[in-house]
Phi, psi and omega in degrees: 000143181290153174292156175294137177263122180289153176290105184200153172246129185255338179288125176295329174298316174302323180295328186264348185260141167275128182251128181283128176205196180234154180296156185274349194260241202293180178283000173302322175074048184297141176278140176230164173235144188213144171208161178270127178286171171301329180283353182092002184273144179277114183265141187224142176217160173288145179271104183293349178266351187278127185295337184292323191227343174054035179102343183283140173225154171269174179307330181282316174296327175294336186260006182309318186291335178293333191265001182263110184203154177279347184296133175072019180273147169279115190247341176226147169293152178213153170239129177049043172085352179258126181301144178210180184271158176307314183306315184286324183288318182293317180299320182297313180300309185295318178295319185291315179296319179294322178292319179293319181297310181302316187277324192236357181093163185298330187276010168276356180248140180218146170246135173239112192242200196210149175287007174270343178288155172279159184305324183291323175296307182300324182290321179294316183291323178290327179292317178302309185292301189276337186260335189234321168289319175096021178230156175254019180283063176230120174221174194220155179292355166298335174304330186278346186234323186230009180300323179288325169301315174309307189295320179297318181296318185297316180298313187278320192252346187082357182202146189275080186235137172265115184288336188280169171227165182288337176300330176307320181298333193267339183247357176287159179264332180226134170236120181258115183258116180245126178058031182226114175264080183307323185290337183255322184270335174222062190306326186284327177287329174295321173299319178298320176291316180300319184290321183293316176302318183291323178289312186227017174073026180309135173279133184232131172239130179254117175255105185201136173298335176261160167269097186265183177294343181291331180296352180299326177263003191277136165282338182207130180238132185245096182275069189294154172295132180310135181084013185244022179302315184297322175298320179294321189268336168296312173306322179290327179296315183297322181296323182292322179291317177301323183265014182055038183261359175292138181276089189291330176295311183302313182299316184289322186270336189231006187220165170216157169094009177301317186305317183286330177296313180296316177305317174296320181296329188296345165307331182243042180276007168233145177303326177293327176291319177295312179305315181302326181280324189261345183078003180278158179286145181297325178288333177288325174294319176288328175298307185300317186285325174298318177302314179296324176288323188282339188244108179296312185283084183242123171251131170256109179257123185233148184212220199296331182292338177274309189285322183283064187214153176290345170240035185299316181294316178299321180304309183302313185286342179292322177291304184304325179302321183286326177287322178297316184294336175255010179063026186259072178226116173072014179261159177306123184065017191209088181186155168291152180207105170276131187246130187285168183260327187248164187295332181228031176297325182289317172306315177298324178292326186287319183280340178113028190281002173267154189288339183254010172239162184265290174186141171056045180064015165265148196239151168295159184081003180237114183302321184293319180290318181301319177299314178308305181299313177303316180293314179303307182280357177055062181222149173243017179242029186289142176298138186255000183208160181298145180272191179269128181284173194314295185298321178293329183290317178289333170294322174291331173292318178302318184280352182093356183286334174252127180256348181216141178229129177248117179258125184235116170063032178206168191231068185299334182293347169248328193271332180279148181293161188047055195294331177294328178283326178300318183296324178295323185284324181289324176302324188266354186283133185299327179217123171239125179248134176229125165258128182199168181263337177270160180264342187229124167200169185290331183280314180303338179296333182263003183287137172270326176240134175239123183246112187286119182254159176289156177250179173304141187090348175251330187275158179225131183165208185226156173227159174235128188270182189297332178264015177077021181277110172284128178227149176278131165260121187250154176289129183249323187227157170294167185258129175295145177061231186241023179304142185234158171305141172302321181296324177296311185299311180294320183296318179296328175289322183294324181292320185282341175282353181113013182234060190294318184290324185285347182230035176264080184255118180292322181213165175299331176302321183292327180290320173300315177305313184293322180294315173313310177300328180290326179295344184272336185290141187058026190234035175262157180302131178097345171297135176287346177267012186299138182229164178287323176293105183206113180252039187293340181292347177251020185289338180258016180294118181278170173296327176290318179300319177301307183301329182264003194299127183273166179299137187216128174263138176258157001296137180270115185241147175266334181283126179296341174280343181287152184276335189065018177261181182242138171070017181293329184260017182065029181263098192255172186272009176285162178307321182262006171080011186240147180291148178261118161290143178241121174291120181235145185241134173284123180249163180279154186298142176301323184234091179281164177289157177221164174309329178285316179246078193268356181247145172264128180258126175258151178218161181171191187272160172247170197303306194253013179245160178220126173052236187268014174069022180286337176253308180298329178297349175277344186265125182294325187293322180283344182262010182272339194267306178242110193258350177216165178292111178258163170232119176280131183215138181298142178310315184300323180287319180301310181298318182304320183258010178072031186258131179256155176299135179078003180275144173295141177227154172264124177246119186233138172235179186289350182243359178178183177209153179212165183250134177223166175261126182293131168237110186275119191204150176269018169291339173244142182280168180299137182094355185241156173208165187220138173221146181284159179274354199275331189273152185204189187291343181283336187226014180185145183278348179225202174073009181266095196291337177290345177287346176246006178261116173296164190263055169275139190229157172284135184298333181270307183274336184077017177280135180288147175280122180239359195244001186204069186253127173285129183217167168249147178230124179227146184287152173253136182265106179253152175253328186221162180223168178202155175230146178220137174243147179209151176279356178216158185294144175285144171291160174309317179296315177295322178295323184292331178314316188284340177052041185279158181278342175202143176208152174212152187249136175226129167288131177221176181300121179093348182167229187216152176244133175244128177248132186239156165220146188229151171275349176265172177287164182284354187288332179272347187286318175300337175303331183291339181291338179303314178300323182286316171303317178301319181292334172272355192051050192242172178242157188238143175242127181260147173221086185270147180211174187293333185251022170159165180246129186233146186217138170240121180266125183245153171241102186065239182255010183253122178296134180250316183223152165235145184220142179224129175237145185198157171302136185309316186289355177256011185302321181289351180269351187290147169295157187274098180299328179301343179294333178299319187287322178297333186256002181057051180057051178294135182311321182294321176296322176298316173302314181295325181298309186299322178279349180089015185242009180291119194292138175288144178271150178286137181299152175275136176257311177259104181293326181303305188263001180057049189258126188271166175297318180298316183304314176297313181301319179302316181296324177287318185276301184270337179265357178060025168298143179229006186206161173304326176291321177300317179299316180296324178299315186276330187241349187074004172303125174089356181270356178278248181280337180088352183297345182270357191292336179288322177291323175298322176305318177299323180291314183301317176300315180295312179295313177304319179296320177300309179300318177300313185293323181289324175298312180303318185288331187276000000 
């Protein structure tokens, strides 16, 4: 086996060149430019030539260079915990899968993959499973974010196509954001929309149970009851009919099924009926409906708040119905627009990476489609029916029907609902194979075979963003250890399973060429299988062309007068070419609130984190804003339950319980709460929100419900707290030393901070450090004071740890222990820490520009700033991705109000 390779570039040419690639995070698909600096750090900036972002990046994109490290990487293949060679590992996987297939059949094997894979990876793994293993038991974590939109598009349009482009946001007169906190989840699109609003007065409506940062630019916020989207949009359809706003010519020539959809919508043909179902004000509903009637150029952008529901597919179709009824589909500034969550969720959908699709927008249940794919792949083993979707897949593992699971680039032990049960299922699965770039995750804990894959900055291939823009992700750095591309790993297993010719790919470019050719089969004029997904314009793409490939959106047109849009002529992918109205019904929630579980829990992302924090958790800048798993709760509910700001609370549902820190805020209305999805057992003893979310799914899409879980929330009585800083992570044994009732880990400048809370007093806590010190063969230096007990642990003359224990009620009076890491345990700082006088650092408000609260307040008090713009001009806060501007606005309001009160008093 080869030695571990350090991340470094030796070529002077490489050091000086900016390489174009794409961001690793959301579905916006931002272009980046990167190069290795003289110090060895990867510098990242926005690519001004990329159409998706035109040089803009959010806080996560700007911090990509901070996350490139050898720390925590999976470096070598292993079997049952023993390092081995690639040849041995690949032979073992291939032989094991073949043995299981021979004994139990192809459906005893399953793959669970990820929107983090590149299109070439996705294509190869889909081909192996469906074309040669002969089962469709391959699903993806995109099932958790976009499956309902996929199903809705297929029902309405006949094909899973997103007709919108980002330009539509900038030329629309009205933009409706449904279940989308655009400011935090897709910040670059938010900035494009905000700029358009400032330039041309675009009206913005935000439909979301929470008052999110996106509401900063909203002309109207509709905080509807979770799960009532269909009532709102059925009411809109009925309202359009009542006011004669249906496009009768378009309906007659390009659609079918309106009568049934209208019949269902008539249940909400009065604003009062809609208000009763949604909890919205009559006047707000009337305003929204009037805006939709008055503005033909309307874009309705929807995301996870619509999709992650037991009625997610019907939610999507209720929105699509309103656009189809008015002919607002695929026109400039005038279209429905589903926005994806992951960087290549769209690419995965296009190649067929979901269990219920075949490949390249060819579908199961169609004999002609099956014949086309079998002939193209030259296989007689093609899967003949849909496979198991994510939740059903794990149910089948639990029941023993599936014997082997291969997980690629995802963490289902954290991300799937009822996650503690998922962990139990993984533990019992006879064969778990995991391909990943990290060495530690909750899922990897259960792996019998671990295969080191390349991570972002090492991978090469393509991704497709939410507007169908295909972009190259390019290799920027060498790969640590023995990591390999996912497509290579899968291809090598395919060869060893007995299919050498089908998986003999020299490079990723050759895979892309094959995928392009696949989109062309059955796709000529006159073919009954003709589809919108057709990349024939790239059929002559050479390997050199692929390497230099610029961002390109499909459909690719050569005529300068063609729009490159979808469905502009009312030409849909259904057998008769007409769009389908779908009659949808507002249904009662699957899990209603009860006296025992009287609060609704919503979940989602926060500003500076991504998924399960395996990448963003490495960045000190991204971990400075929200340092613990919080739960937002309304002041009324907090008072009613005796919960105070910053207090730990127990959140319980009928499937589990977890601990969060309460954040009392009016952003959520009474009866509702919100918690982020990012924390898990790798970084916190609590805060794993999926452990309390049951596995209820949409019956059509199979997408789980993440937005409306009934829970109880109760305060926890803690007496003391503690903080520990270290330049390296604690081992499990060291962490166990503290026997804390709660702990959370934060990456910070120079190392890590552990925060603990205890039900007992702080007097007994430092004694536990003796065990930690003994394990390090180290000495302790104490500094006790009335408001806390502080210890520094030395190994020889080198400080290893610093620890502070204190009564919980004195937490705000404690010295800033993180300063010790920032100064690398400077002796003067150690003295100040032990004496209790180490000054606390001001919290970060703007992660992009690293602007603190103190800096902003100085601009407002001493610099006479009076607005967000003034603050931005003086401090640069909010001039990066802009997702912090709502928070800056709150600071401006608070400080200016204080200044006004002082002037009046003076």
